[in-house]
MIGU-653944 format. One record per residue (C-alpha): x negated, y negated, z. Coordinates in steps of 0.5 Angstrom, whole numbers. Layout:
<pts>
+-------+-------+-------+
!    xx !    yy !    zz !
+-------+-------+-------+
!     X !     Y !     Z !
...
+-------+-------+-------+
</pts>
This chain:
<pts>
+-------+-------+-------+
!    xx !    yy !    zz !
+-------+-------+-------+
!     0 !     0 !     0 !
!    -6 !    -5 !     2 !
!    -8 !    -5 !    -6 !
!    -1 !    -6 !    -8 !
!    -1 !   -13 !    -4 !
!    -7 !   -15 !    -7 !
!    -9 !   -20 !   -13 !
!   -16 !   -19 !   -14 !
!   -15 !   -25 !   -20 !
!   -16 !   -30 !   -14 !
!   -23 !   -31 !   -11 !
!   -23 !   -29 !    -4 !
!   -28 !   -35 !    -2 !
!   -23 !   -40 !    -5 !
!   -16 !   -37 !    -3 !
!   -16 !   -31 !     1 !
!    -8 !   -31 !     2 !
!    -7 !   -31 !    -5 !
!   -13 !   -25 !    -6 !
!    -9 !   -21 !     0 !
!    -2 !   -23 !    -1 !
!    -2 !   -25 !    -9 !
!     2 !   -18 !   -10 !
!     7 !   -18 !    -5 !
!    13 !   -21 !    -9 !
!    11 !   -17 !   -15 !
!    11 !   -10 !   -11 !
!    15 !   -12 !    -5 !
!    21 !   -17 !    -8 !
!    26 !   -19 !    -3 !
!    32 !   -15 !    -3 !
!    38 !   -19 !    -5 !
!    41 !   -18 !     2 !
!    36 !   -22 !     5 !
!    37 !   -29 !     6 !
!    31 !   -32 !    10 !
!    24 !   -28 !    10 !
!    21 !   -22 !     8 !
!    15 !   -19 !    11 !
!    12 !   -13 !    13 !
!    15 !   -13 !    20 !
!    22 !   -15 !    17 !
!    21 !    -9 !    12 !
!    20 !    -4 !    17 !
!    26 !    -7 !    21 !
!    30 !    -6 !    15 !
!    27 !     1 !    14 !
!    29 !     3 !    21 !
!    36 !     0 !    21 !
!    37 !     5 !    15 !
!    34 !    11 !    19 !
!    39 !     9 !    25 !
!    45 !     9 !    20 !
!    43 !    16 !    17 !
!    42 !    18 !    25 !
!    49 !    16 !    26 !
!    52 !    19 !    20 !
!    49 !    26 !    22 !
!    54 !    31 !    24 !
!    54 !    32 !    32 !
!    48 !    36 !    34 !
!    48 !    40 !    41 !
!    41 !    37 !    42 !
!    44 !    30 !    42 !
!    44 !    26 !    48 !
!    51 !    24 !    51 !
!    50 !    17 !    49 !
!    48 !    18 !    42 !
!    54 !    22 !    42 !
!    59 !    17 !    44 !
!    55 !    12 !    39 !
!    57 !    17 !    33 !
!    64 !    17 !    35 !
!    64 !     9 !    36 !
!    61 !     9 !    29 !
!    65 !    13 !    26 !
!    72 !    10 !    28 !
!    69 !     3 !    26 !
!    67 !     6 !    19 !
!    74 !     9 !    18 !
!    77 !     3 !    14 !
!    83 !     7 !    12 !
!    86 !     8 !    19 !
!    84 !     1 !    21 !
!    88 !    -2 !    15 !
!    93 !     2 !    17 !
!    94 !     0 !    24 !
!    94 !    -7 !    21 !
!    95 !   -12 !    27 !
!    99 !    -8 !    31 !
!    94 !    -7 !    37 !
!    94 !   -14 !    38 !
!   102 !   -14 !    38 !
!   102 !    -9 !    43 !
!    98 !   -12 !    48 !
!   101 !   -19 !    48 !
!   108 !   -16 !    48 !
!   106 !   -12 !    54 !
!   104 !   -18 !    57 !
!   111 !   -21 !    56 !
!   110 !   -24 !    49 !
!   106 !   -29 !    45 !
!   111 !   -36 !    46 !
!   108 !   -38 !    39 !
!   112 !   -32 !    36 !
!   119 !   -34 !    40 !
!   123 !   -40 !    37 !
!   123 !   -45 !    43 !
!   130 !   -44 !    44 !
!   129 !   -37 !    46 !
!   123 !   -38 !    50 !
!   123 !   -38 !    58 !
!   118 !   -39 !    63 !
!   121 !   -34 !    68 !
!   116 !   -28 !    69 !
!   111 !   -31 !    64 !
!   106 !   -35 !    68 !
!   100 !   -36 !    65 !
!    96 !   -35 !    72 !
!    98 !   -27 !    72 !
!    96 !   -27 !    64 !
!    90 !   -30 !    65 !
!    88 !   -25 !    71 !
!    89 !   -19 !    66 !
!    84 !   -22 !    61 !
!    79 !   -23 !    66 !
!    78 !   -16 !    66 !
!    76 !   -16 !    59 !
!    69 !   -19 !    58 !
!    69 !   -25 !    53 !
!    77 !   -26 !    54 !
!    78 !   -31 !    60 !
!    80 !   -38 !    57 !
!    80 !   -43 !    63 !
!    75 !   -40 !    68 !
!    71 !   -34 !    68 !
!    67 !   -30 !    74 !
!    60 !   -26 !    73 !
!    56 !   -22 !    78 !
!    49 !   -25 !    77 !
!    43 !   -26 !    81 !
!    43 !   -30 !    87 !
!    38 !   -36 !    86 !
!    36 !   -36 !    93 !
!    34 !   -29 !    94 !
!    30 !   -23 !    91 !
!    35 !   -18 !    93 !
!    42 !   -19 !    92 !
!    47 !   -21 !    87 !
!    53 !   -26 !    88 !
!    60 !   -28 !    84 !
!    59 !   -34 !    80 !
!    65 !   -38 !    78 !
!    63 !   -41 !    71 !
!    66 !   -44 !    65 !
!    69 !   -40 !    60 !
!    65 !   -38 !    53 !
!    66 !   -42 !    47 !
!    73 !   -41 !    44 !
!    74 !   -41 !    36 !
!    75 !   -48 !    36 !
!    68 !   -50 !    39 !
!    65 !   -45 !    35 !
!    68 !   -49 !    29 !
!    65 !   -55 !    31 !
!    58 !   -53 !    31 !
!    59 !   -53 !    23 !
!    64 !   -58 !    22 !
!    66 !   -65 !    24 !
!    72 !   -66 !    28 !
!    77 !   -68 !    23 !
!    76 !   -63 !    18 !
!    75 !   -58 !    24 !
!    82 !   -59 !    26 !
!    85 !   -59 !    20 !
!    82 !   -52 !    18 !
!    83 !   -49 !    25 !
!    91 !   -51 !    24 !
!    91 !   -48 !    18 !
!    88 !   -42 !    21 !
!    92 !   -41 !    26 !
!    98 !   -42 !    22 !
!    96 !   -36 !    17 !
!    95 !   -32 !    23 !
!   102 !   -33 !    26 !
!   105 !   -32 !    19 !
!   101 !   -25 !    19 !
!   105 !   -24 !    26 !
!   111 !   -26 !    23 !
!   111 !   -21 !    17 !
!   108 !   -15 !    21 !
!   113 !   -16 !    26 !
!   119 !   -17 !    21 !
!   121 !   -24 !    25 !
!   123 !   -30 !    23 !
!   120 !   -37 !    26 !
!   122 !   -44 !    25 !
!   117 !   -48 !    21 !
!   118 !   -54 !    25 !
!   117 !   -50 !    32 !
!   111 !   -47 !    30 !
!   108 !   -53 !    28 !
!   109 !   -56 !    34 !
!   107 !   -50 !    38 !
!   100 !   -50 !    34 !
!    99 !   -58 !    35 !
!   100 !   -57 !    43 !
!    96 !   -51 !    43 !
!    90 !   -55 !    39 !
!    91 !   -61 !    44 !
!    90 !   -57 !    50 !
!    84 !   -54 !    47 !
!    81 !   -60 !    45 !
!    82 !   -63 !    52 !
!    79 !   -57 !    55 !
!    73 !   -57 !    50 !
!    72 !   -65 !    53 !
!    72 !   -63 !    60 !
!    67 !   -57 !    58 !
!    62 !   -62 !    54 !
!    63 !   -67 !    59 !
!    60 !   -62 !    65 !
!    55 !   -60 !    60 !
!    52 !   -67 !    59 !
!    52 !   -69 !    66 !
!    45 !   -71 !    68 !
!    45 !   -68 !    75 !
!    47 !   -60 !    77 !
!    53 !   -60 !    81 !
!    52 !   -52 !    83 !
!    54 !   -51 !    90 !
!    55 !   -45 !    94 !
!    62 !   -44 !    98 !
!    67 !   -38 !   101 !
!    73 !   -36 !    97 !
!    77 !   -40 !   103 !
!    73 !   -46 !   102 !
!    74 !   -46 !    95 !
!    81 !   -46 !    95 !
!    81 !   -52 !   100 !
!    77 !   -56 !    95 !
!    81 !   -54 !    90 !
!    88 !   -55 !    93 !
!    86 !   -62 !    95 !
!    85 !   -64 !    88 !
!    92 !   -60 !    86 !
!    98 !   -64 !    85 !
!   102 !   -58 !    87 !
!   105 !   -57 !    80 !
!   106 !   -50 !    78 !
!   102 !   -50 !    72 !
!    96 !   -52 !    76 !
!    96 !   -47 !    82 !
!    91 !   -42 !    82 !
!    90 !   -37 !    88 !
!    83 !   -36 !    88 !
!    83 !   -30 !    93 !
!    88 !   -26 !    90 !
!    85 !   -27 !    83 !
!    78 !   -24 !    85 !
!    81 !   -19 !    89 !
!    85 !   -16 !    83 !
!    79 !   -17 !    79 !
!    75 !   -12 !    84 !
!    81 !    -8 !    85 !
!    78 !    -1 !    82 !
!    71 !    -2 !    86 !
!    72 !     2 !    93 !
!    65 !     0 !    95 !
!    67 !    -7 !    94 !
!    71 !   -11 !    99 !
!    73 !   -18 !    98 !
!    76 !   -22 !   103 !
!    76 !   -30 !   104 !
!    69 !   -31 !   107 !
!    66 !   -28 !   101 !
!    61 !   -33 !    98 !
!    61 !   -35 !    91 !
!    56 !   -40 !    87 !
!    61 !   -45 !    83 !
!    57 !   -48 !    77 !
!    61 !   -54 !    77 !
!    65 !   -58 !    82 !
!    68 !   -63 !    78 !
!    70 !   -58 !    73 !
!    75 !   -55 !    78 !
!    78 !   -62 !    79 !
!    79 !   -64 !    72 !
!    82 !   -57 !    70 !
!    87 !   -58 !    75 !
!    89 !   -65 !    73 !
!    90 !   -62 !    65 !
!    93 !   -56 !    68 !
!    98 !   -60 !    72 !
!   100 !   -64 !    66 !
!   101 !   -58 !    61 !
!   107 !   -54 !    60 !
!   107 !   -47 !    62 !
!   108 !   -45 !    55 !
!   103 !   -49 !    52 !
!    98 !   -45 !    57 !
!   100 !   -39 !    56 !
!   100 !   -40 !    48 !
!    93 !   -42 !    49 !
!    91 !   -36 !    54 !
!    94 !   -31 !    49 !
!    90 !   -34 !    43 !
!    83 !   -34 !    46 !
!    85 !   -26 !    46 !
!    88 !   -26 !    39 !
!    83 !   -30 !    36 !
!    77 !   -26 !    39 !
!    80 !   -20 !    37 !
!    82 !   -21 !    30 !
!    75 !   -19 !    27 !
!    77 !   -12 !    30 !
!    83 !   -11 !    25 !
!    84 !   -12 !    18 !
!    79 !   -14 !    13 !
!    84 !   -20 !    11 !
!    83 !   -22 !    18 !
!    76 !   -21 !    19 !
!    74 !   -25 !    12 !
!    79 !   -30 !    15 !
!    75 !   -31 !    21 !
!    68 !   -31 !    18 !
!    71 !   -36 !    13 !
!    73 !   -41 !    18 !
!    66 !   -41 !    22 !
!    62 !   -41 !    16 !
!    58 !   -47 !    14 !
!    61 !   -50 !     7 !
!    55 !   -48 !     4 !
!    53 !   -42 !     7 !
!    52 !   -36 !     2 !
!    57 !   -31 !     1 !
!    52 !   -26 !     2 !
!    50 !   -27 !     9 !
!    56 !   -23 !    10 !
!    54 !   -16 !    13 !
!    56 !    -9 !    10 !
!    61 !    -5 !    14 !
!    55 !     0 !    17 !
!    51 !    -6 !    19 !
!    57 !    -9 !    23 !
!    59 !    -3 !    26 !
!    51 !    -1 !    28 !
!    51 !    -8 !    31 !
!    56 !    -7 !    36 !
!    53 !    -1 !    39 !
!    49 !    -2 !    45 !
!    45 !     3 !    42 !
!    42 !     7 !    48 !
!    43 !    13 !    45 !
!    40 !    12 !    38 !
!    34 !     8 !    41 !
!    32 !    14 !    45 !
!    33 !    19 !    39 !
!    28 !    14 !    35 !
!    23 !    14 !    40 !
!    23 !    21 !    41 !
!    22 !    22 !    33 !
!    17 !    16 !    32 !
!    13 !    16 !    39 !
!     7 !    20 !    41 !
!     2 !    20 !    47 !
!    -4 !    19 !    41 !
!     0 !    13 !    39 !
!     0 !    10 !    46 !
!    -7 !    11 !    47 !
!    -9 !     8 !    41 !
!    -5 !     2 !    42 !
!    -7 !     1 !    50 !
!   -15 !     2 !    48 !
!   -14 !    -4 !    43 !
!   -11 !    -8 !    49 !
!   -16 !    -6 !    54 !
!   -22 !    -7 !    49 !
!   -19 !   -14 !    47 !
!   -18 !   -16 !    54 !
!   -25 !   -14 !    56 !
!   -28 !   -19 !    50 !
!   -23 !   -24 !    52 !
!   -26 !   -24 !    60 !
!   -33 !   -24 !    57 !
!   -32 !   -30 !    53 !
!   -29 !   -34 !    59 !
!   -35 !   -32 !    63 !
!   -39 !   -35 !    58 !
!   -35 !   -41 !    56 !
!   -39 !   -48 !    57 !
!   -33 !   -52 !    58 !
!   -29 !   -48 !    64 !
!   -31 !   -49 !    71 !
!   -32 !   -44 !    76 !
!   -25 !   -45 !    79 !
!   -22 !   -44 !    72 !
!   -26 !   -38 !    70 !
!   -24 !   -35 !    76 !
!   -17 !   -37 !    76 !
!   -17 !   -34 !    68 !
!   -20 !   -28 !    71 !
!   -14 !   -27 !    76 !
!    -9 !   -28 !    71 !
!   -12 !   -23 !    65 !
!   -13 !   -17 !    70 !
!    -6 !   -18 !    73 !
!    -3 !   -17 !    66 !
!     0 !   -10 !    65 !
!     2 !    -7 !    58 !
!     8 !    -4 !    56 !
!     7 !     0 !    50 !
!    12 !     3 !    45 !
!    17 !     5 !    51 !
!    21 !     1 !    56 !
!    21 !     5 !    63 !
!    28 !     6 !    62 !
!    27 !    10 !    56 !
!    22 !    15 !    58 !
!    26 !    20 !    61 !
!    33 !    23 !    58 !
!    36 !    23 !    65 !
!    35 !    15 !    65 !
!    40 !    15 !    59 !
!    45 !    21 !    60 !
!    50 !    17 !    64 !
!    49 !    10 !    61 !
!    56 !    10 !    58 !
!    60 !    14 !    64 !
!    66 !    10 !    65 !
!    67 !     9 !    58 !
!    72 !    12 !    54 !
!    71 !    13 !    46 !
!    77 !    14 !    42 !
!    79 !    15 !    34 !
!    82 !     8 !    34 !
!    77 !     2 !    33 !
!    81 !    -3 !    36 !
!    82 !     1 !    42 !
!    75 !     2 !    43 !
!    73 !    -5 !    43 !
!    78 !    -7 !    48 !
!    76 !    -1 !    52 !
!    69 !    -3 !    52 !
!    70 !   -10 !    54 !
!    73 !    -7 !    60 !
!    67 !    -3 !    61 !
!    62 !    -8 !    60 !
!    66 !   -12 !    65 !
!    66 !    -7 !    70 !
!    59 !    -5 !    69 !
!    57 !   -12 !    71 !
!    62 !   -13 !    77 !
!    60 !    -7 !    80 !
!    53 !   -10 !    81 !
!    55 !   -14 !    87 !
!    53 !   -10 !    92 !
!    47 !    -7 !    89 !
!    40 !    -9 !    90 !
!    38 !   -14 !    84 !
!    32 !    -9 !    82 !
!    36 !    -3 !    81 !
!    38 !    -6 !    74 !
!    33 !   -11 !    72 !
!    28 !    -8 !    67 !
!    25 !   -10 !    60 !
!    30 !   -13 !    55 !
!    26 !   -12 !    49 !
!    29 !    -8 !    43 !
!    25 !    -2 !    42 !
!    27 !    -1 !    35 !
!    25 !    -8 !    33 !
!    18 !    -9 !    30 !
!    16 !   -14 !    36 !
!    10 !   -16 !    40 !
!    11 !   -21 !    46 !
!     9 !   -23 !    53 !
!    14 !   -22 !    58 !
!    12 !   -27 !    63 !
!    18 !   -25 !    68 !
!    14 !   -18 !    69 !
!     7 !   -21 !    67 !
!     7 !   -16 !    61 !
!     5 !   -15 !    54 !
!    10 !   -11 !    50 !
!     9 !    -8 !    44 !
!    15 !    -4 !    41 !
!    15 !     3 !    38 !
!    18 !     0 !    32 !
!    12 !    -5 !    32 !
!     7 !     1 !    32 !
!    11 !     4 !    26 !
!     9 !    -1 !    21 !
!     5 !     2 !    15 !
!    -2 !    -1 !    18 !
!    -2 !     2 !    25 !
!    -3 !     9 !    26 !
!    -8 !    13 !    30 !
!   -10 !    17 !    23 !
!   -12 !    10 !    20 !
!   -19 !     7 !    20 !
!   -21 !     3 !    26 !
!   -22 !    -4 !    22 !
!   -14 !    -3 !    20 !
!   -11 !    -2 !    26 !
!   -16 !    -7 !    30 !
!   -15 !   -12 !    24 !
!    -7 !   -12 !    24 !
!    -6 !   -11 !    31 !
!   -11 !   -14 !    36 !
!   -11 !   -21 !    33 !
!    -3 !   -21 !    36 !
!    -5 !   -18 !    42 !
!   -11 !   -23 !    43 !
!    -7 !   -29 !    42 !
!    -1 !   -27 !    46 !
!    -6 !   -25 !    52 !
!   -10 !   -31 !    51 !
!    -4 !   -36 !    52 !
!    -3 !   -33 !    59 !
!    -9 !   -36 !    61 !
!    -6 !   -43 !    61 !
!     1 !   -41 !    64 !
!     4 !   -40 !    71 !
!     4 !   -33 !    71 !
!     7 !   -27 !    76 !
!     1 !   -25 !    80 !
!     0 !   -24 !    87 !
!    -3 !   -30 !    88 !
!    -2 !   -37 !    86 !
!    -5 !   -40 !    80 !
!    -5 !   -47 !    77 !
!    -3 !   -48 !    70 !
!    -8 !   -52 !    66 !
!    -3 !   -57 !    64 !
!    -3 !   -59 !    71 !
!   -11 !   -61 !    72 !
!   -14 !   -68 !    72 !
!   -21 !   -70 !    71 !
!   -26 !   -67 !    66 !
!   -23 !   -61 !    64 !
!   -17 !   -64 !    60 !
!   -22 !   -69 !    57 !
!   -27 !   -63 !    55 !
!   -21 !   -59 !    52 !
!   -19 !   -65 !    48 !
!   -26 !   -66 !    45 !
!   -26 !   -59 !    43 !
!   -19 !   -59 !    40 !
!   -20 !   -65 !    36 !
!   -23 !   -62 !    30 !
!   -17 !   -57 !    30 !
!   -12 !   -63 !    30 !
!   -16 !   -66 !    24 !
!   -17 !   -60 !    20 !
!   -10 !   -58 !    20 !
!    -7 !   -66 !    19 !
!   -11 !   -66 !    13 !
!    -6 !   -61 !    10 !
!     0 !   -65 !    13 !
!     1 !   -60 !    18 !
!     4 !   -63 !    24 !
!     0 !   -64 !    31 !
!     6 !   -60 !    34 !
!     3 !   -54 !    32 !
!    -4 !   -55 !    35 !
!    -3 !   -50 !    41 !
!    -1 !   -45 !    36 !
!    -7 !   -46 !    31 !
!   -12 !   -46 !    36 !
!    -9 !   -39 !    39 !
!    -9 !   -36 !    32 !
!   -17 !   -38 !    32 !
!   -18 !   -35 !    39 !
!   -14 !   -29 !    37 !
!   -18 !   -27 !    31 !
!   -24 !   -29 !    34 !
!   -23 !   -24 !    40 !
!   -20 !   -19 !    36 !
!   -26 !   -19 !    31 !
!   -31 !   -18 !    38 !
!   -27 !   -12 !    40 !
!   -27 !    -9 !    34 !
!   -34 !   -10 !    33 !
!   -35 !    -7 !    40 !
!   -31 !    -1 !    39 !
!   -34 !     1 !    32 !
!   -41 !     2 !    36 !
!   -38 !     8 !    39 !
!   -36 !    11 !    32 !
!   -42 !    14 !    28 !
!   -38 !    12 !    22 !
!   -31 !     9 !    19 !
!   -27 !    12 !    15 !
!   -24 !     9 !     9 !
!   -18 !     9 !     5 !
!   -18 !    12 !    -2 !
!   -16 !     6 !    -6 !
!   -20 !     1 !    -1 !
!   -27 !     4 !    -3 !
!   -30 !    -2 !    -5 !
!   -29 !    -6 !     1 !
!   -34 !    -6 !     7 !
!   -31 !    -4 !    14 !
!   -31 !   -12 !    16 !
!   -28 !   -14 !    10 !
!   -22 !    -9 !    11 !
!   -21 !   -12 !    18 !
!   -20 !   -19 !    15 !
!   -16 !   -16 !    10 !
!   -12 !   -13 !    15 !
!   -11 !   -19 !    19 !
!    -8 !   -23 !    13 !
!    -3 !   -17 !    11 !
!     1 !   -19 !    17 !
!     2 !   -26 !    14 !
!     4 !   -24 !     7 !
!    12 !   -26 !     6 !
!    17 !   -28 !     1 !
!    22 !   -34 !     4 !
!    28 !   -37 !     1 !
!    28 !   -45 !     0 !
!    33 !   -45 !     6 !
!    28 !   -42 !    11 !
!    22 !   -46 !     9 !
!    26 !   -52 !    10 !
!    28 !   -50 !    17 !
!    20 !   -48 !    18 !
!    17 !   -54 !    15 !
!    10 !   -55 !    16 !
!    11 !   -61 !    21 !
!    13 !   -56 !    26 !
!    11 !   -49 !    24 !
!     4 !   -48 !    20 !
!     6 !   -44 !    14 !
!     3 !   -37 !    13 !
!    -2 !   -38 !     8 !
!    -5 !   -44 !    12 !
!    -5 !   -39 !    18 !
!   -10 !   -34 !    14 !
!   -14 !   -40 !    10 !
!   -15 !   -44 !    16 !
!   -16 !   -39 !    21 !
!   -21 !   -35 !    17 !
!   -25 !   -41 !    15 !
!   -27 !   -43 !    22 !
!   -30 !   -36 !    22 !
!   -37 !   -35 !    21 !
!   -36 !   -27 !    21 !
!   -31 !   -28 !    15 !
!   -36 !   -32 !    11 !
!   -41 !   -27 !    12 !
!   -37 !   -21 !    10 !
!   -35 !   -24 !     4 !
!   -41 !   -27 !     2 !
!   -38 !   -34 !     1 !
!   -42 !   -40 !    -1 !
!   -43 !   -45 !     4 !
!   -38 !   -51 !     3 !
!   -33 !   -46 !    -1 !
!   -26 !   -47 !     1 !
!   -26 !   -41 !     6 !
!   -33 !   -43 !     8 !
!   -34 !   -50 !    10 !
!   -40 !   -53 !    13 !
!   -36 !   -56 !    19 !
!   -32 !   -50 !    23 !
!   -28 !   -51 !    29 !
!   -29 !   -47 !    35 !
!   -27 !   -47 !    42 !
+-------+-------+-------+
</pts>
C-alpha cells in the first residue's frame, strides 16, 4: 500500500508531502458517501464499520455474548422496514392515548382539562431518557466529594425548535416549525381517521409555539447568566423555595417529593424522603417557569409535553416522518448525501458493548499490545532523556516534568471493561428487546433512565471508566485518568503491526505518542503530588521559552499559518524528534531491519520518515478545508513539510542539498 500512496515524480527534497501522498487521491479516492475528510484513520474506521455490519447481520451463534445477541436482535428490528412502515405512527398514538390523548387531535369544544393535568403526564415521560420537557433529573457525580452521587435538577434537553434555531433565523425557523407541526398533525388525522377543524389546529399550534418560545427564552437567559446559580438543597426546602414563587395556580403547582418518589419507585435500595439532598442547576429558572406555567392554560402545556415526546420519536417511525424531521433540522445548503444509509443509522443507535467486545477478540492480541507498549515505553524514555539534557529548563521544572511523565499510564487496545467477558455479559440486564423497532427505542429510553438512576446509592468509582470507543482509530490522552489511550482500531491501521518492519511501526505510531505525552508536561495532570503547569510560571523560564519558539512562529507565519497553531506546530516537531530518537535506540537492539518487497530502494531511516508522512495523506472537501482554515489549523501538507524541514536527520536520510525547501539552513528547534 505504501508505494501506491507515493508519487515519485516529486522531489522529496522539494515537497515531501507530494512525494509520499501524491498518489493518495488517485489510488484511494474519497468515497461518494464521505463529505468531509478521507485519510488512513477514516478509511480504517470505514472498513471497521462494514465489518461490524457483517457481524450484526450474521446468524446467531452459540459463542455470541449476551450483549451481542441483544444488539443483533435490535439491529434486525431496526432494519425491518416493512414492519416499521406497516406500523406507521400508531405506536405514537397508543402512548398519547394511554395518557389521555393529545389535545391537538381533539377539537377545542370536545376537550376538557379534567383528569388531564400536565404534571402527571410529565412525570410519566420523566422515566424515559430525553423526553422530559419542562425540567429533568439526572443522577450525577457530586462535585463536593469523590465517593458519592447526587440527584441533579436540570433544564430539559433541547427541543426540536431549539435545534432548528441553530441553523435558521427566528422568523424562518418559526414558519418551518409551524408547517412541520401541521404536517405531523395531518398525518395523525389521517392515521386515526378523524376530522379536525383547521382554525382550531392553527390556534393550538400557535399557542404551543408561543409557549415553547417563552420556555426557550428562559433557558437561554439562564445559560447566558455570568454567575453560577447552582445550589444544594433538600427536597423539602426546594418545595418551600418553589412555593414562595408559586402563584398557587393549578398549572404552576409541582409536587417535587411526589415526582421524585414516583421516579425512583422501582428501586428497592433507594428510599427517597423529603430530606434527600439535591443539586439544583439554576435558581431563577424555577421562578421563571413557575410564572410561565401559571400564565399558561393546562391544555397548551399538555400539548407541548406530548409534543416533546412525539417530535423526539418521529424518526423511529416511517420513512416519511424520518425524512421530514431530517429536512427540518438540516441547513438549507446541506448536502442530501449527508443522510446516512439505514444500516448506519441502526448501528449508530446501539451502545455496541457486544460488537465492540467481539471486535476486540478478533483483532487484538498480546503480541500487538506488547509492540505498542514497547513503543510507548521507549518514547517516554527518550523524552525523559531530552528533558534531562535541556538547556533552558531549570532543575525544578525538570523534576516536575519527570514526575508527570513517570506517572503516565498506558491503555493499549482494550479498556479494562472489555478485558473479561463476565464484565460485559450482564450489561443489558433489565433491557427487553422485541421485534418492534419503536418498542425497542421506547424500552431503551426507560432502561437508560433506570441505569443512571440506580447509581444514586452507589460508589462513584463503580461506574467510572475510560470512555474511548475501541472501534474508532484514535490515540488520545485522557487527563482524568492520566492515561495515554490507543484504541484497538488504531492498532488496526495498515501501517501498525508486529509483522511490519521496525521503522514503519515507529514512524507511523511513535510521533503521535511522543506529541501527546510531551503535551502533558506543561499541563496540570493527575499525579500523587501537585505539579504546577508551566503556564503559571513567571520570570526567566517563559522568556527562554518565547525566545525558543519565536523561530517556529516566524516560520509558519511565512506560510500564512496563524499564531494560534504555534503550540501544535511545536509539539509536532517534538513528537517527530523524540520518535526518531526512540526508533534509533530500538534499532540498536536489532541486527537488521526487514524491508517490504516494494520498498527495497529505501533505507530504514527513509522508511521511518515516509511512515511519519503517511498519517497526513488525505483528501478533503472545500467545506472541510474552509472549516479548518490555516489561520486556526495547520494544513496537513505543512505538518509534513515544515516539521521535517526542521529535522537534520531527515535531510541526511534523503541527502537533501543545503537550502533546498526541505533542508533550510536555519532550523527551528526547542
